[in-house]
N, C-alpha and C positions, 0 to 999 in steps of 0.2 A: 612143778608149776602150779601157782596159785592163783587162777582167773579170780578178776576183781577183788584183789588184794592190798589192802594199802602199805606201804613200806613199812612202819611201826610193827604192823599186826605180823607181817612176813618175819620181821626180826623176832617177833615173840614165839611164833611159832618154831622156827629155826632153834631158837635156845632150847625150848620145849623137847624139841628131837635130842639135842646136845645129852641134854639131862638124862633124859629118858635112855639114852644107850649107857652113858656113863653110872647108871645104877642100877642095870639088868648084868650081871656079870655072866662071861659067858663058862658053861661048866664043861670043862673036857672028858673025856671018856675016863682021864687016869685021875679024875678026883679034885684036879686044878681048876681052880678058878682065876678066869683072868678077864680083866677091867679094859673094857675096849671104852675108845672115844671118839670122837669125829669131829671134823673142821667141816663147815658148812659156809660156800658162796651165794651170797643172794645180791640178784639183779635185779631189780624192779626197772618196770618200764610199761609205757602203753604203744603195743608195737604195732606199727603201719601196715595196713593189709599188704599183703605178698612181702614180708618182712622176712629174711632167711633166718630160719630156728638156730641154725647154727650158731650163728653171731651171738646169740642171747645165750645160747650155753657157755660158750667160748666165753663171755663177760662173765657169768656164774663161779665159772670154772678158775679164770683167772682171780677172783675174790678169795676162794676155796686155798688157794694157793697163799693169798694174804694172809690168811688166818693160820695154816700152816705154818710160815714163816712165823708169826708171832707169838706161837707158844701153842699151838695146836688147841685141840677141845675148845674151839670157839667159834663164832660167827662173823665174819666179813662182808661188808657192802661191796658191791663193785661201783667204781669212779663217777660210771655213767648212770 
């Protein structure tokens, strides 16, 4: 949740998160390093007073699944 954040900046932040996660491998107890990636869904809106937070989260969640379907390790925006 990024209050007062324009769509473009939300996208930049989401891409930075993907990069930071990908660039920091997880070191297992065995010494093996595992590279993790993230798929991030972004929903940008100006919610009306009394808006249901679940509907906002659902929109971001749906966008995240679009990112996964399009190859993972990426950012996708909701349609609305």
